PASEBA-1860 file (N, C-alpha, C; in nm, 3 decimals):
! residues 302
1> MHFPEYLD> 3.744/-6.875/-4.408/3.618/-6.803/-4.421/3.625/-6.707/-4.541 ~ 3.532/-6.722/-4.636/3.529/-6.633/-4.751/3.479/-6.494/-4.708 ~ 3.510/-6.392/-4.792/3.480/-6.255/-4.751/3.332/-6.231/-4.722 ~ 3.238/-6.280/-4.805/3.097/-6.259/-4.770/3.062/-6.312/-4.631 ~ 3.121/-6.427/-4.594/3.097/-6.481/-4.459/3.162/-6.394/-4.353 ~ 3.281/-6.341/-4.384/3.349/-6.251/-4.291/3.268/-6.123/-4.272 ~ 3.214/-6.071/-4.381/3.129/-5.952/-4.375/3.008/-5.978/-4.286 ~ 2.944/-6.091/-4.306/2.828/-6.127/-4.224/2.868/-6.145/-4.077
9> HCQHWIND> 2.982/-6.208/-4.056/3.034/-6.226/-3.919/3.056/-6.092/-3.851 ~ 3.117/-5.997/-3.922/3.146/-5.866/-3.865/3.017/-5.790/-3.834 ~ 2.920/-5.802/-3.921/2.793/-5.733/-3.898/2.724/-5.786/-3.773 ~ 2.723/-5.917/-3.755/2.665/-5.975/-3.634/2.746/-5.935/-3.510 ~ 2.878/-5.935/-3.524/2.967/-5.899/-3.413/2.940/-5.757/-3.365 ~ 2.934/-5.662/-3.457/2.912/-5.523/-3.417/2.769/-5.503/-3.371 ~ 2.673/-5.569/-3.433/2.533/-5.556/-3.390/2.515/-5.604/-3.246 ~ 2.579/-5.714/-3.213/2.571/-5.765/-3.075/2.631/-5.664/-2.977
17> GLITVLDQ> 2.744/-5.605/-3.016/2.806/-5.504/-2.931/2.721/-5.381/-2.915 ~ 2.661/-5.335/-3.023/2.576/-5.216/-3.018/2.450/-5.240/-2.935 ~ 2.392/-5.359/-2.949/2.273/-5.392/-2.869/2.308/-5.388/-2.720 ~ 2.423/-5.443/-2.685/2.467/-5.441/-2.545/2.484/-5.299/-2.496 ~ 2.549/-5.216/-2.576/2.571/-5.076/-2.538/2.437/-5.005/-2.516 ~ 2.346/-5.019/-2.611/2.217/-4.951/-2.601/2.133/-5.005/-2.485 ~ 2.140/-5.135/-2.463/2.062/-5.195/-2.354/2.111/-5.147/-2.217 ~ 2.242/-5.123/-2.207/2.299/-5.087/-2.078/2.304/-4.936/-2.055
25> TAVTSGRI> 2.262/-4.858/-2.155/2.266/-4.713/-2.141/2.146/-4.664/-2.061 ~ 2.174/-4.589/-1.958/2.066/-4.539/-1.870/2.007/-4.412/-1.930 ~ 1.906/-4.429/-2.015/1.839/-4.316/-2.078/1.701/-4.301/-2.012 ~ 1.677/-4.187/-1.950/1.550/-4.165/-1.880/1.434/-4.159/-1.978 ~ 1.454/-4.090/-2.090/1.348/-4.074/-2.189/1.337/-4.198/-2.277 ~ 1.225/-4.268/-2.266/1.205/-4.385/-2.350/1.200/-4.351/-2.497 ~ 1.149/-4.232/-2.530/1.139/-4.191/-2.670/1.278/-4.167/-2.730 ~ 1.367/-4.103/-2.656/1.503/-4.080/-2.705/1.574/-4.213/-2.723
33> REAMAYST> 1.560/-4.301/-2.625/1.623/-4.432/-2.635/1.569/-4.509/-2.756 ~ 1.440/-4.501/-2.779/1.380/-4.570/-2.894/1.435/-4.515/-3.025 ~ 1.449/-4.383/-3.032/1.502/-4.321/-3.154/1.649/-4.357/-3.176 ~ 1.726/-4.363/-3.069/1.866/-4.405/-3.079/1.877/-4.545/-3.137 ~ 1.797/-4.636/-3.082/1.800/-4.775/-3.128/1.744/-4.788/-3.269 ~ 1.642/-4.710/-3.301/1.579/-4.715/-3.433/1.682/-4.690/-3.543 ~ 1.765/-4.589/-3.524/1.864/-4.554/-3.627/1.988/-4.642/-3.619 ~ 2.032/-4.673/-3.499/2.155/-4.752/-3.484/2.137/-4.894/-3.537
41> MAGGKRVR> 2.020/-4.953/-3.515/1.998/-5.092/-3.553/1.919/-5.103/-3.683 ~ 1.927/-5.001/-3.768/1.852/-5.000/-3.894/1.921/-5.077/-4.005 ~ 2.032/-5.140/-3.974/2.105/-5.213/-4.077/2.231/-5.137/-4.116 ~ 2.269/-5.149/-4.241/2.391/-5.085/-4.287/2.503/-5.185/-4.303 ~ 2.605/-5.145/-4.376/2.714/-5.236/-4.410/2.814/-5.254/-4.296 ~ 2.818/-5.158/-4.202/2.910/-5.163/-4.088/3.056/-5.162/-4.135 ~ 3.084/-5.085/-4.240/3.220/-5.080/-4.295/3.319/-5.023/-4.193 ~ 3.282/-4.919/-4.122/3.376/-4.855/-4.030/3.416/-4.946/-3.914
49> PMLVLATC> 3.321/-5.007/-3.844/3.364/-5.101/-3.740/3.438/-5.221/-3.795 ~ 3.404/-5.263/-3.916/3.478/-5.373/-3.978/3.624/-5.334/-4.000 ~ 3.646/-5.208/-4.036/3.783/-5.159/-4.053/3.858/-5.161/-3.920 ~ 3.790/-5.123/-3.813/3.854/-5.128/-3.681/3.900/-5.270/-3.652 ~ 3.810/-5.366/-3.671/3.841/-5.506/-3.643/3.951/-5.558/-3.734 ~ 3.936/-5.538/-3.865/4.031/-5.594/-3.961/4.170/-5.535/-3.942 ~ 4.178/-5.406/-3.908/4.307/-5.343/-3.884/4.371/-5.398/-3.758 ~ 4.292/-5.408/-3.652/4.344/-5.461/-3.526/4.396/-5.603/-3.545
57> EALGGTAE> 4.319/-5.686/-3.612/4.359/-5.825/-3.633/4.479/-5.836/-3.726 ~ 4.490/-5.747/-3.825/4.604/-5.751/-3.917/4.735/-5.727/-3.844 ~ 4.728/-5.655/-3.733/4.848/-5.621/-3.657/4.864/-5.706/-3.531 ~ 4.790/-5.816/-3.524/4.806/-5.910/-3.415/4.715/-5.888/-3.297 ~ 4.622/-5.792/-3.308/4.526/-5.767/-3.201/4.407/-5.861/-3.210 ~ 4.313/-5.843/-3.118/4.198/-5.932/-3.109/4.067/-5.855/-3.123 ~ 3.961/-5.928/-3.151/3.829/-5.867/-3.159/3.788/-5.805/-3.026 ~ 3.830/-5.866/-2.916/3.796/-5.813/-2.784/3.858/-5.676/-2.762
65> KALPAACA> 3.979/-5.655/-2.813/4.043/-5.524/-2.802/3.977/-5.421/-2.893 ~ 3.925/-5.467/-3.006/3.872/-5.376/-3.108/3.729/-5.333/-3.080 ~ 3.653/-5.410/-3.002/3.509/-5.390/-2.994/3.465/-5.253/-2.942 ~ 3.520/-5.199/-2.832/3.473/-5.067/-2.788/3.489/-4.959/-2.894 ~ 3.603/-4.953/-2.959/3.625/-4.852/-3.063/3.536/-4.876/-3.183 ~ 3.512/-5.002/-3.216/3.424/-5.034/-3.328/3.282/-4.987/-3.301 ~ 3.234/-5.009/-3.179/3.101/-4.959/-3.141/3.099/-4.806/-3.145 ~ 3.203/-4.744/-3.094/3.208/-4.598/-3.087/3.202/-4.536/-3.226
73> IELIHTYS> 3.277/-4.590/-3.321/3.280/-4.530/-3.455/3.145/-4.545/-3.523 ~ 3.074/-4.656/-3.497/2.943/-4.674/-3.559/2.838/-4.583/-3.494 ~ 2.851/-4.556/-3.366/2.762/-4.461/-3.300/2.780/-4.321/-3.358 ~ 2.905/-4.282/-3.381/2.934/-4.152/-3.443/2.875/-4.146/-3.583 ~ 2.895/-4.252/-3.660/2.844/-4.257/-3.797/2.692/-4.246/-3.798 ~ 2.626/-4.317/-3.707/2.480/-4.313/-3.701/2.431/-4.175/-3.664 ~ 2.494/-4.113/-3.567/2.457/-3.975/-3.531/2.467/-3.883/-3.652 ~ 2.574/-3.898/-3.730/2.593/-3.810/-3.845/2.484/-3.831/-3.950
81> LIHDDLPA> 2.439/-3.955/-3.968/2.332/-3.982/-4.064/2.200/-3.921/-4.019 ~ 2.170/-3.933/-3.889/2.047/-3.873/-3.837/2.046/-3.723/-3.864 ~ 2.155/-3.656/-3.836/2.161/-3.511/-3.855/2.167/-3.473/-4.002 ~ 2.239/-3.551/-4.083/2.245/-3.523/-4.228/2.107/-3.528/-4.292 ~ 2.020/-3.614/-4.242/1.888/-3.633/-4.302/1.788/-3.523/-4.265 ~ 1.820/-3.442/-4.167/1.726/-3.340/-4.118/1.688/-3.239/-4.227 ~ 1.570/-3.180/-4.216/1.526/-3.081/-4.316/1.624/-2.966/-4.335 ~ 1.694/-2.925/-4.230/1.790/-2.816/-4.242/1.917/-2.856/-4.314
89> MDNDDLRR> 1.936/-2.987/-4.333/2.057/-3.038/-4.399/2.019/-3.097/-4.536 ~ 2.014/-3.230/-4.546/1.984/-3.293/-4.675/1.834/-3.315/-4.699 ~ 1.754/-3.307/-4.593/1.609/-3.318/-4.603/1.567/-3.449/-4.672 ~ 1.617/-3.560/-4.619/1.585/-3.692/-4.676/1.473/-3.759/-4.598 ~ 1.387/-3.828/-4.671/1.275/-3.900/-4.609/1.306/-4.046/-4.583 ~ 1.402/-4.103/-4.656/1.434/-4.244/-4.644/1.580/-4.264/-4.609 ~ 1.605/-4.363/-4.528/1.741/-4.404/-4.495/1.739/-4.554/-4.475 ~ 1.819/-4.626/-4.553/1.824/-4.772/-4.545/1.687/-4.836/-4.564
97> GRPTCHKA> 1.609/-4.775/-4.654/1.482/-4.835/-4.693/1.366/-4.809/-4.602 ~ 1.382/-4.723/-4.502/1.269/-4.691/-4.416/1.276/-4.545/-4.375 ~ 1.169/-4.491/-4.314/1.167/-4.348/-4.283/1.287/-4.305/-4.199 ~ 1.341/-4.188/-4.231/1.451/-4.133/-4.153/1.404/-4.106/-4.010 ~ 1.498/-4.081/-3.921/1.466/-4.068/-3.779/1.366/-3.956/-3.753 ~ 1.385/-3.841/-3.819/1.294/-3.729/-3.793/1.156/-3.752/-3.851 ~ 1.146/-3.842/-3.950/1.015/-3.878/-4.004/0.946/-3.982/-3.916 ~ 1.022/-4.075/-3.862/0.966/-4.179/-3.776/0.928/-4.122/-3.639
105> FDEATAIL> 0.998/-4.018/-3.595/0.970/-3.957/-3.465/0.933/-3.810/-3.488 ~ 1.025/-3.720/-3.469/1.006/-3.578/-3.499/1.144/-3.514/-3.500 ~ 1.153/-3.390/-3.547/1.284/-3.327/-3.564/1.359/-3.312/-3.432 ~ 1.290/-3.267/-3.328/1.357/-3.246/-3.199/1.411/-3.377/-3.144 ~ 1.332/-3.483/-3.154/1.377/-3.613/-3.105/1.497/-3.662/-3.184 ~ 1.495/-3.641/-3.315/1.607/-3.683/-3.400/1.735/-3.609/-3.361 ~ 1.725/-3.479/-3.339/1.843/-3.401/-3.300/1.899/-3.453/-3.168 ~ 1.812/-3.474/-3.071/1.856/-3.519/-2.940/1.911/-3.662/-2.945
113> AGDALLTL> 1.850/-3.748/-3.025/1.900/-3.885/-3.039/2.040/-3.884/-3.100 ~ 2.061/-3.799/-3.201/2.194/-3.786/-3.260/2.295/-3.736/-3.159 ~ 2.258/-3.633/-3.082/2.347/-3.582/-2.979/2.382/-3.690/-2.877 ~ 2.283/-3.770/-2.840/2.305/-3.875/-2.741/2.401/-3.982/-2.793 ~ 2.388/-4.018/-2.921/2.477/-4.118/-2.979/2.620/-4.065/-2.989 ~ 2.633/-3.937/-3.021/2.765/-3.875/-3.029/2.838/-3.883/-2.895 ~ 2.771/-3.843/-2.790/2.836/-3.844/-2.659/2.856/-3.985/-2.605 ~ 2.763/-4.075/-2.638/2.777/-4.214/-2.594/2.902/-4.278/-2.652
121> AFEVIGAF> 2.940/-4.239/-2.772/3.059/-4.295/-2.836/3.183/-4.276/-2.749 ~ 3.195/-4.159/-2.690/3.313/-4.132/-2.608/3.304/-4.202/-2.472 ~ 3.182/-4.223/-2.424/3.166/-4.301/-2.302/3.209/-4.445/-2.325 ~ 3.176/-4.499/-2.441/3.213/-4.637/-2.473/3.364/-4.655/-2.475 ~ 3.435/-4.562/-2.539/3.581/-4.572/-2.545/3.644/-4.545/-2.409 ~ 3.592/-4.444/-2.339/3.661/-4.398/-2.220/3.633/-4.478/-2.094 ~ 3.508/-4.522/-2.076/3.475/-4.579/-1.945/3.371/-4.688/-1.948 ~ 3.325/-4.728/-2.064/3.214/-4.824/-2.069/3.264/-4.964/-2.036
129> EVIANHQQ> 3.202/-5.029/-1.938/3.251/-5.157/-1.888/3.157/-5.273/-1.918 ~ 3.050/-5.248/-1.994/2.945/-5.350/-2.003/2.951/-5.435/-2.129 ~ 3.041/-5.403/-2.221/3.046/-5.482/-2.344/3.103/-5.619/-2.310 ~ 3.022/-5.721/-2.335/3.061/-5.856/-2.295/3.192/-5.898/-2.363 ~ 3.283/-5.950/-2.281/3.408/-6.010/-2.330/3.504/-5.911/-2.396 ~ 3.479/-5.780/-2.382/3.576/-5.689/-2.441/3.698/-5.680/-2.349 ~ 3.810/-5.642/-2.408/3.936/-5.635/-2.333/3.971/-5.489/-2.312 ~ 3.975/-5.447/-2.186/4.002/-5.307/-2.154/4.144/-5.270/-2.193
137> LPAEVRLQ> 4.160/-5.163/-2.268/4.290/-5.116/-2.310/4.347/-5.022/-2.205 ~ 4.480/-5.003/-2.203/4.539/-4.907/-2.110/4.480/-4.767/-2.128 ~ 4.480/-4.690/-2.021/4.418/-4.557/-2.024/4.480/-4.468/-2.130 ~ 4.612/-4.478/-2.150/4.676/-4.390/-2.249/4.633/-4.424/-2.392 ~ 4.604/-4.552/-2.416/4.556/-4.592/-2.549/4.414/-4.541/-2.571 ~ 4.330/-4.554/-2.469/4.194/-4.506/-2.481/4.190/-4.354/-2.497 ~ 4.284/-4.284/-2.436/4.294/-4.140/-2.454/4.330/-4.107/-2.599 ~ 4.427/-4.178/-2.654/4.465/-4.158/-2.794/4.347/-4.187/-2.887
145> QSITLAKA> 4.272/-4.292/-2.857/4.155/-4.325/-2.938/4.050/-4.216/-2.929 ~ 4.028/-4.162/-2.811/3.928/-4.055/-2.794/3.967/-3.931/-2.872 ~ 4.094/-3.896/-2.868/4.142/-3.779/-2.942/4.129/-3.802/-3.092 ~ 4.165/-3.921/-3.137/4.151/-3.956/-3.279/4.007/-3.943/-3.326 ~ 3.914/-3.995/-3.247/3.773/-3.991/-3.282/3.720/-3.848/-3.282 ~ 3.759/-3.770/-3.182/3.713/-3.631/-3.172/3.761/-3.548/-3.291 ~ 3.886/-3.565/-3.329/3.939/-3.490/-3.443/3.868/-3.529/-3.572 ~ 3.846/-3.657/-3.590/3.783/-3.705/-3.714/3.638/-3.659/-3.726
153> AGCNGMIE> 3.567/-3.655/-3.614/3.425/-3.620/-3.616/3.401/-3.471/-3.603 ~ 3.504/-3.394/-3.569/3.486/-3.255/-3.530/3.496/-3.153/-3.640 ~ 3.527/-3.030/-3.597/3.517/-2.914/-3.686/3.623/-2.913/-3.795 ~ 3.730/-2.990/-3.780/3.831/-3.001/-3.886/3.826/-3.136/-3.956 ~ 3.718/-3.209/-3.934/3.700/-3.339/-3.997/3.564/-3.349/-4.061 ~ 3.482/-3.442/-4.012/3.352/-3.469/-4.073/3.261/-3.346/-4.076 ~ 3.261/-3.267/-3.968/3.175/-3.148/-3.963/3.214/-3.048/-4.071 ~ 3.344/-3.027/-4.088/3.390/-2.935/-4.192/3.351/-2.987/-4.331
161> GQARDMQA> 3.360/-3.118/-4.351/3.320/-3.175/-4.479/3.173/-3.154/-4.508 ~ 3.089/-3.173/-4.406/2.945/-3.151/-4.424/2.916/-3.005/-4.452 ~ 2.987/-2.915/-4.383/2.967/-2.772/-4.406/3.003/-2.735/-4.550 ~ 3.114/-2.788/-4.598/3.154/-2.761/-4.736/3.053/-2.817/-4.836 ~ 2.999/-2.934/-4.803/2.900/-2.997/-4.889/2.776/-2.909/-4.900 ~ 2.731/-2.855/-4.790/2.613/-2.768/-4.790/2.640/-2.638/-4.867 ~ 2.757/-2.581/-4.845/2.792/-2.456/-4.911/2.806/-2.473/-5.062 ~ 2.844/-2.594/-5.104/2.869/-2.619/-5.246/2.744/-2.654/-5.325
169> TGQTLTID> 2.632/-2.677/-5.256/2.509/-2.715/-5.325/2.467/-2.604/-5.423 ~ 2.446/-2.644/-5.548/2.408/-2.547/-5.651/2.525/-2.481/-5.719 ~ 2.647/-2.506/-5.669/2.768/-2.454/-5.732/2.845/-2.569/-5.796 ~ 2.939/-2.535/-5.883/3.021/-2.637/-5.947/3.161/-2.632/-5.890 ~ 3.202/-2.742/-5.828/3.336/-2.752/-5.771/3.433/-2.809/-5.873 ~ 3.562/-2.787/-5.850/3.663/-2.859/-5.926/3.674/-2.999/-5.867 ~ 3.736/-3.088/-5.939/3.749/-3.224/-5.889/3.836/-3.227/-5.763 ~ 3.938/-3.139/-5.757/4.022/-3.134/-5.637/3.943/-3.084/-5.516
177> QLKELHKL> 3.856/-2.988/-5.537/3.773/-2.938/-5.427/3.678/-3.046/-5.379 ~ 3.623/-3.123/-5.472/3.532/-3.231/-5.433/3.606/-3.339/-5.356 ~ 3.727/-3.371/-5.398/3.806/-3.471/-5.327/3.835/-3.425/-5.184 ~ 3.872/-3.299/-5.169/3.903/-3.247/-5.037/3.778/-3.250/-4.948 ~ 3.664/-3.216/-5.006/3.538/-3.220/-4.933/3.512/-3.361/-4.878 ~ 3.530/-3.461/-4.963/3.497/-3.598/-4.922/3.605/-3.661/-4.836 ~ 3.730/-3.612/-4.846/3.831/-3.657/-4.750/3.790/-3.620/-4.608 ~ 3.719/-3.510/-4.597/3.672/-3.465/-4.466/3.540/-3.531/-4.429
185> KTGALIQA> 3.441/-3.521/-4.517/3.306/-3.567/-4.484/3.297/-3.718/-4.465 ~ 3.357/-3.794/-4.554/3.352/-3.941/-4.547/3.484/-4.000/-4.500 ~ 3.593/-3.947/-4.554/3.723/-4.007/-4.532/3.775/-3.995/-4.390 ~ 3.739/-3.887/-4.321/3.794/-3.867/-4.186/3.757/-3.981/-4.092 ~ 3.631/-4.024/-4.095/3.590/-4.134/-4.007/3.649/-4.268/-4.053 ~ 3.668/-4.283/-4.183/3.727/-4.408/-4.232/3.875/-4.416/-4.192 ~ 3.946/-4.303/-4.201/4.083/-4.300/-4.151/4.087/-4.328/-4.001 ~ 3.995/-4.267/-3.929/3.990/-4.288/-3.784/3.966/-4.434/-3.752
193> SCTLGALA> 3.883/-4.502/-3.831/3.855/-4.644/-3.806/3.983/-4.726/-3.808 ~ 4.065/-4.703/-3.910/4.192/-4.777/-3.920/4.285/-4.740/-3.805 ~ 4.291/-4.611/-3.771/4.378/-4.567/-3.663/4.334/-4.626/-3.530 ~ 4.204/-4.628/-3.504/4.153/-4.685/-3.379/4.192/-4.832/-3.366 ~ 4.177/-4.907/-3.474/4.215/-5.048/-3.472/4.364/-5.067/-3.453 ~ 4.442/-4.980/-3.518/4.588/-4.988/-3.506/4.633/-4.956/-3.363 ~ 4.573/-4.855/-3.302/4.607/-4.821/-3.165/4.573/-4.935/-3.069 ~ 4.460/-5.000/-3.092/4.421/-5.113/-3.007/4.522/-5.226/-3.014
201> AGASQNQI> 4.587/-5.239/-3.130/4.683/-5.348/-3.150/4.826/-5.308/-3.115 ~ 4.847/-5.182/-3.078/4.982/-5.137/-3.044/5.071/-5.116/-3.164 ~ 5.017/-5.060/-3.273/5.091/-5.041/-3.397/5.199/-4.935/-3.383 ~ 5.298/-4.942/-3.471/5.401/-4.838/-3.479/5.348/-4.719/-3.557 ~ 5.415/-4.605/-3.547/5.371/-4.487/-3.620/5.382/-4.508/-3.771 ~ 5.485/-4.579/-3.816/5.498/-4.607/-3.960/5.381/-4.691/-4.010 ~ 5.338/-4.786/-3.931/5.222/-4.868/-3.970/5.095/-4.783/-3.973 ~ 5.079/-4.695/-3.876/4.962/-4.608/-3.874/4.961/-4.517/-3.994
209> DALCEYAE> 5.077/-4.463/-4.031/5.087/-4.374/-4.148/5.047/-4.448/-4.276 ~ 5.093/-4.571/-4.291/5.059/-4.651/-4.410/4.911/-4.683/-4.411 ~ 4.855/-4.712/-4.295/4.712/-4.741/-4.287/4.628/-4.618/-4.317 ~ 4.676/-4.500/-4.281/4.606/-4.377/-4.315/4.606/-4.354/-4.467 ~ 4.716/-4.390/-4.531/4.722/-4.381/-4.678/4.620/-4.475/-4.741 ~ 4.614/-4.596/-4.689/4.515/-4.694/-4.734/4.374/-4.640/-4.713 ~ 4.348/-4.587/-4.593/4.214/-4.541/-4.558/4.172/-4.421/-4.641 ~ 4.265/-4.330/-4.669/4.231/-4.214/-4.752/4.186/-4.259/-4.890
217> AIGLAFQI> 4.255/-4.359/-4.945/4.220/-4.409/-5.078/4.084/-4.478/-5.078 ~ 4.058/-4.563/-4.980/3.930/-4.634/-4.982/3.816/-4.539/-4.943 ~ 3.846/-4.435/-4.865/3.744/-4.337/-4.831/3.692/-4.265/-4.954 ~ 3.785/-4.223/-5.039/3.745/-4.158/-5.164/3.677/-4.257/-5.258 ~ 3.730/-4.378/-5.263/3.669/-4.480/-5.349/3.527/-4.511/-5.304 ~ 3.504/-4.513/-5.173/3.371/-4.537/-5.118/3.273/-4.430/-5.166 ~ 3.315/-4.304/-5.160/3.226/-4.195/-5.201/3.201/-4.197/-5.351 ~ 3.305/-4.226/-5.429/3.286/-4.234/-5.574/3.187/-4.345/-5.607
225> QDDILDVT> 3.201/-4.460/-5.542/3.107/-4.570/-5.568/2.966/-4.532/-5.526 ~ 2.951/-4.458/-5.416/2.819/-4.407/-5.378/2.759/-4.322/-5.490 ~ 2.842/-4.235/-5.548/2.794/-4.148/-5.656/2.756/-4.229/-5.780 ~ 2.833/-4.333/-5.807/2.803/-4.421/-5.921/2.671/-4.494/-5.898 ~ 2.653/-4.547/-5.779/2.531/-4.620/-5.747/2.409/-4.529/-5.749 ~ 2.429/-4.402/-5.716/2.318/-4.307/-5.714/2.253/-4.291/-5.851 ~ 2.328/-4.321/-5.958/2.271/-4.307/-6.093/2.255/-4.441/-6.165 ~ 2.304/-4.549/-6.105/2.298/-4.678/-6.175/2.212/-4.782/-6.103
233> TSSEILGK> 2.167/-4.752/-5.981/2.097/-4.852/-5.901/1.959/-4.800/-5.862 ~ 1.864/-4.891/-5.853/1.726/-4.853/-5.823/1.711/-4.804/-5.679 ~ 1.606/-4.727/-5.656/1.578/-4.678/-5.522/1.555/-4.793/-5.423 ~ 1.494/-4.902/-5.470/1.466/-5.015/-5.383/1.595/-5.077/-5.329 ~ 1.695/-5.089/-5.415/1.822/-5.146/-5.373/1.902/-5.048/-5.290 ~ 1.899/-4.920/-5.330/1.973/-4.818/-5.257/1.916/-4.792/-5.118 ~ 1.785/-4.804/-5.105/1.719/-4.770/-4.980/1.694/-4.621/-4.964 ~ 1.711/-4.547/-5.073/1.683/-4.403/-5.076/1.654/-4.367/-5.221
241> PQGSDIEF> 1.599/-4.247/-5.247/1.562/-4.212/-5.384/1.683/-4.210/-5.479 ~ 1.669/-4.275/-5.593/1.776/-4.275/-5.692/1.793/-4.135/-5.750 ~ 1.920/-4.096/-5.772/1.950/-3.968/-5.836/1.924/-3.846/-5.750 ~ 1.907/-3.866/-5.619/1.870/-3.754/-5.533/1.982/-3.652/-5.522 ~ 2.108/-3.695/-5.524/2.219/-3.601/-5.509/2.224/-3.503/-5.627 ~ 2.217/-3.556/-5.747/2.222/-3.470/-5.865/2.097/-3.383/-5.873 ~ 1.982/-3.440/-5.838/1.856/-3.365/-5.842/1.861/-3.241/-5.752 ~ 1.927/-3.254/-5.638/1.934/-3.143/-5.544/2.058/-3.056/-5.563
249> GKNTYVSL> 2.123/-3.070/-5.677/2.233/-2.980/-5.711/2.363/-3.009/-5.641 ~ 2.383/-3.132/-5.593/2.508/-3.166/-5.526/2.614/-3.205/-5.628 ~ 2.737/-3.170/-5.598/2.849/-3.212/-5.681/2.877/-3.359/-5.658 ~ 2.892/-3.436/-5.765/2.928/-3.576/-5.754/3.040/-3.606/-5.852 ~ 3.107/-3.717/-5.831/3.214/-3.755/-5.922/3.158/-3.787/-6.060 ~ 3.036/-3.840/-6.063/2.974/-3.871/-6.192/2.939/-3.743/-6.267 ~ 2.886/-3.643/-6.197/2.849/-3.518/-6.263/2.972/-3.442/-6.313 ~ 3.086/-3.456/-6.244/3.206/-3.384/-6.284/3.293/-3.462/-6.383
257> LGLEAAQQ> 3.299/-3.594/-6.367/3.389/-3.674/-6.448/3.318/-3.754/-6.557 ~ 3.189/-3.784/-6.536/3.120/-3.880/-6.621/3.129/-4.017/-6.558 ~ 3.038/-4.105/-6.595/3.028/-4.235/-6.530/3.152/-4.321/-6.550 ~ 3.199/-4.332/-6.673/3.312/-4.421/-6.702/3.439/-4.374/-6.631 ~ 3.466/-4.245/-6.636/3.586/-4.192/-6.570/3.576/-4.207/-6.418 ~ 3.456/-4.192/-6.363/3.437/-4.211/-6.220/3.467/-4.356/-6.181 ~ 3.423/-4.449/-6.262/3.450/-4.591/-6.236/3.600/-4.620/-6.242 ~ 3.669/-4.559/-6.337/3.814/-4.577/-6.348/3.886/-4.518/-6.228
265> EAQALCNT> 3.840/-4.403/-6.181/3.901/-4.339/-6.065/3.884/-4.425/-5.940 ~ 3.767/-4.484/-5.924/3.744/-4.571/-5.808/3.839/-4.691/-5.810 ~ 3.859/-4.748/-5.927/3.949/-4.862/-5.939/4.094/-4.822/-5.912 ~ 4.134/-4.704/-5.960/4.270/-4.656/-5.935/4.294/-4.636/-5.785 ~ 4.195/-4.583/-5.717/4.207/-4.563/-5.572/4.215/-4.695/-5.499 ~ 4.141/-4.795/-5.546/4.149/-4.928/-5.488/4.292/-4.983/-5.499 ~ 4.353/-4.963/-5.614/4.491/-5.009/-5.635/4.589/-4.935/-5.544 ~ 4.566/-4.805/-5.525/4.649/-4.727/-5.434/4.640/-4.782/-5.293
273> ALNALDKV> 4.519/-4.815/-5.252/4.497/-4.870/-5.118/4.570/-5.003/-5.101 ~ 4.562/-5.089/-5.200/4.628/-5.219/-5.191/4.780/-5.204/-5.182 ~ 4.834/-5.109/-5.257/4.979/-5.085/-5.253/5.022/-5.031/-5.116 ~ 4.938/-4.949/-5.055/4.971/-4.893/-4.924/4.983/-5.002/-4.819 ~ 4.904/-5.108/-4.832/4.908/-5.215/-4.733/5.040/-5.290/-4.734 ~ 5.114/-5.282/-4.845/5.246/-5.347/-4.850/5.343/-5.283/-4.752 ~ 5.314/-5.159/-4.712/5.402/-5.089/-4.616/5.367/-5.123/-4.471 ~ 5.251/-5.185/-4.451/5.207/-5.219/-4.316/5.277/-5.344/-4.266
281> TTNKDHTR> 5.279/-5.445/-4.351/5.346/-5.571/-4.320/5.381/-5.641/-4.451 ~ 5.489/-5.715/-4.451/5.530/-5.786/-4.572/5.447/-5.911/-4.595 ~ 5.377/-5.955/-4.494/5.293/-6.075/-4.505/5.153/-6.034/-4.550 ~ 5.122/-6.055/-4.678/4.993/-6.013/-4.732/4.876/-6.087/-4.669 ~ 4.901/-6.204/-4.617/4.792/-6.278/-4.555/4.739/-6.207/-4.431 ~ 4.828/-6.134/-4.362/4.786/-6.061/-4.243/4.686/-5.950/-4.277 ~ 4.704/-5.889/-4.395/4.616/-5.779/-4.436/4.509/-5.825/-4.536 ~ 4.484/-5.954/-4.538/4.390/-6.011/-4.635/4.252/-5.945/-4.628
289> RLRELAIY> 4.198/-5.929/-4.508/4.064/-5.873/-4.494/4.060/-5.726/-4.536 ~ 4.165/-5.652/-4.509/4.171/-5.513/-4.553/4.176/-5.505/-4.705 ~ 4.247/-5.597/-4.766/4.253/-5.601/-4.913/4.116/-5.636/-4.972 ~ 4.053/-5.735/-4.913/3.920/-5.775/-4.961/3.820/-5.662/-4.944 ~ 3.833/-5.588/-4.837/3.740/-5.478/-4.812/3.757/-5.367/-4.915 ~ 3.880/-5.338/-4.953/3.905/-5.236/-5.055/3.838/-5.275/-5.187 ~ 3.847/-5.400/-5.223/3.785/-5.449/-5.347/3.634/-5.447/-5.334 ~ 3.584/-5.486/-5.218/3.439/-5.485/-5.194/3.381/-5.345/-5.210
297> IVDRKN> 3.452/-5.245/-5.164/3.403/-5.107/-5.167/3.375/-5.061/-5.309 ~ 3.458/-5.100/-5.403/3.437/-5.055/-5.541/3.350/-5.151/-5.622 ~ 3.324/-5.269/-5.566/3.240/-5.366/-5.637/3.097/-5.374/-5.584 ~ 3.070/-5.313/-5.469/2.938/-5.328/-5.406/2.827/-5.269/-5.491 ~ 2.705/-5.317/-5.465/2.589/-5.277/-5.546/2.489/-5.192/-5.468 ~ 2.518/-5.164/-5.342/2.433/-5.074/-5.264/2.513/-5.011/-5.151
END
């Protein structure tokens, strides 16, 4: 299976899992449930759940073992996008080519839908039994996964990164400060994705450490490519206004380094990620999908 087919396969796989989760969730408010589904099923590349799957499979695990954690990480990611788009945060009107959640519904509904997705993520990992054909992991593994997810999404992970991003608006950061910001805001969940997949497969600590090195590199590369696309790709392809980050005074790799240097940095990080995978297993075929994903991240057009 070529990588584009694998990407399509993963997107269908996670979408089926998410639909099952949302369908089986007992939400009294139809409006909240509608808003949850509106944002969760709005499309997207599904990079984080793909990382969970590809990591688990690279270490001899199965898709059935990976599915609960893959759904959970995407629910967390979706919640973060809903809240990031709010007027008090980034104040965005478009997400993935259509109105953001607070525009399609209202601000209160968007906040509550995000909160609901956040808490549902932990239910999926800890006790959710309805995902078809998933393989229940031992309780101690699910506990480790829950802790990993909480740390990545919490006050010393993604939340801290978003806080730094808001505080830095209108100011000029150093490149090291910007990297640290994005290691938290974007990279924390990407690292967690690899760790969740590794835990599902029963990885050793040395393998997890190497995968975290890989994930840190592709997390930064992902953000740099986002910044590059923000100035090189049309709004129609991006699904959001072109140049919005720079227009609103946000620090980007392009604004600090220039376009060419940003592109070189993304490629260097891709190479770092590929080298890190050599420490996971000596058989490169086992990590083929992780390697392809690293290259995809810096080559993608949206």
